[in-house]
MILUM-178754 format. One line per 5 residues: number of its first residue (from 1); their letters; for each residue z, x, y of N, C-alpha, C. Coordinates in Angstrom, 3 decimals, decimal comma, always signed. Each point is the difference from the previous one (the first is absolute). Layout:
N
NUM	a	Z/X/Y/Z/X/Y/Z/X/Y  ...
END
This chain:
53
1	xxxxx	+23,386/-30,412/+32,041/+0,315/+1,008/+0,999/+0,208/+1,266/-0,792  -0,508/+1,139/+0,722/+0,275/+1,302/-0,590/+1,138/+0,660/+0,678  +0,880/+0,634/-0,786/+1,195/+0,627/+0,506/+0,244/+1,318/-0,640  +0,709/+0,864/+0,547/+0,416/+1,272/-0,570/+1,533/+0,010/-0,339  +0,378/+0,696/-0,966/+1,425/+0,087/-0,284/+0,271/+1,274/-0,660
6	xxxxx	+1,224/+0,537/+0,099/+0,335/+1,205/-0,679/+0,443/-0,291/-1,438  -0,284/+0,919/-0,908/+0,365/-0,143/-1,428/+0,544/+1,397/-0,503  +0,973/-0,096/-0,826/+0,633/+1,230/-0,650/-0,262/-0,070/-1,445  -0,618/+1,097/-0,531/-0,323/+0,124/-1,382/+0,557/+1,241/-0,595  +0,635/-0,126/-1,130/+0,666/+1,182/-0,740/-1,197/+0,970/-0,328
11	xxxxx	+0,281/+1,338/+0,230/-0,941/+1,045/-0,306/-0,210/+0,150/-1,517  -1,274/+0,318/-0,271/-0,309/+0,397/-1,398/-0,209/+1,512/-0,083  -0,160/+0,537/-1,093/-0,209/+1,500/-0,063/-1,272/+0,415/+0,633  -1,048/-0,807/-0,169/-1,341/+0,307/+0,541/-0,359/-1,106/+1,017  -0,561/+0,447/+1,077/-0,369/-0,997/+1,037/-1,445/-0,395/-0,335
16	xxxxx	-0,085/-1,272/-0,341/-1,313/-0,568/-0,321/-0,127/-1,406/+0,562  -1,194/-0,362/+0,528/-0,115/-1,279/+0,596/+0,146/-1,107/-0,971  -0,319/+0,246/-1,297/+0,146/-0,987/-1,005/+1,499/-0,383/-0,249  +0,939/+0,873/+0,162/+1,418/-0,277/-0,109/+0,386/-0,912/+1,113  -0,327/+0,270/+1,210/+0,303/-0,796/+1,129/-0,607/-1,384/-0,031
21	xxxxx	-1,317/-0,064/-0,353/-0,641/-1,288/-0,097/+0,518/-0,900/-1,141  +0,432/+0,687/-1,097/+0,576/-0,819/-1,118/+1,340/-0,565/+0,443  +0,754/+0,626/+0,944/+1,171/-0,540/+0,472/-0,275/-1,294/+0,830  -1,045/+0,076/+0,706/-0,425/-1,240/+0,844/-0,345/-1,133/-0,966  -0,732/+0,245/-1,095/-0,329/-1,027/-0,917/+1,185/-0,594/-0,642
26	xxxxx	+1,016/+0,860/-0,442/+1,189/-0,610/-0,656/+0,884/-0,767/+0,975  -0,110/+0,283/+1,273/+0,748/-0,743/+1,005/-0,834/-1,232/+0,541  -1,207/-0,161/-0,530/-0,834/-1,159/+0,396/-0,477/+0,028/+1,442  -0,195/+1,300/+0,521/-0,411/+0,160/+1,375/-1,530/+0,171/+0,029  -0,623/-0,651/+0,923/-1,529/+0,137/+0,164/-0,149/+0,871/+1,226
31	xxxxx	-0,159/+1,299/-0,229/-0,038/+1,054/+1,047/-1,403/+0,098/+0,560  -0,147/+0,069/+1,322/-1,243/+0,312/+0,644/-0,192/+1,491/+0,108  +1,137/+0,627/+0,435/-0,090/+1,511/+0,066/+1,474/+0,440/-0,026  +0,195/+1,307/-0,245/+1,348/+0,603/-0,053/-0,114/+1,403/+0,378  +1,105/+0,583/+0,567/-0,003/+1,414/+0,333/+1,487/+0,500/-0,233
36	xxxxx	+0,089/+1,203/-0,523/+1,317/+0,641/-0,086/+0,372/+0,484/+1,367  +1,122/-0,391/+0,537/+0,413/+0,381/+1,365/+1,144/+1,044/-0,056  +0,720/+0,138/-1,173/+1,061/+0,925/+0,024/+0,431/+0,112/-1,536  +0,805/+1,032/-0,254/+0,523/+0,026/-1,391/+1,343/+0,905/+0,132  +0,822/-0,207/-1,042/+1,139/+0,846/-0,121/+0,024/+0,412/-1,513
41	xxxxx	+1,170/+0,519/-0,435/+0,131/+0,510/-1,392/-0,218/-1,133/-1,001  +0,275/-1,256/+0,335/-0,070/-1,084/-1,018/-0,999/-1,049/+0,257  -0,580/-0,202/+1,249/-0,711/-1,136/+0,300/-1,256/+0,409/+0,886  -1,060/-0,910/-0,173/-1,060/+0,052/+0,922/+0,144/-1,199/+0,959  -0,206/+0,158/+1,246/+0,067/-1,094/+0,982/-1,361/-0,312/+0,428
46	xxxxx	-0,428/-1,232/-0,161/-1,434/-0,377/+0,304/-0,008/-1,113/+1,068  -1,156/-0,077/+0,684/-0,296/-1,062/+0,847/-1,145/-0,766/-0,691  +0,222/-1,256/-0,217/-1,010/-0,821/-0,687/-0,510/-1,083/+0,931  -1,277/-0,387/-0,124/-0,563/-1,170/+0,644/-0,281/-1,041/-1,064  +0,488/-1,238/+0,287/-0,098/-1,076/-0,950/-0,351/-1,271/+0,713
51	xxx	-0,618/-0,975/-0,755/-0,367/-1,259/+0,576/+1,156/-0,991/-0,332  +0,504/-0,637/+0,988/+1,078/-1,045/-0,196/-0,709/-1,341/+0,028  +0,319/-0,840/-0,879/-0,562/-1,394/+0,035/+0,695/-0,923/+0,901
END
């Protein structure tokens, strides 16, 4: 089943997709797609689509 869920990631100095995708790898998440939906001074808020077994 494919589902979406919100994720909060600490901001880095430069916004690069490699930074965000490396976070997913370290968390063991197999992401189909992701999008930044919001941000504040400290965090990016993302919506991710993942496959649940």
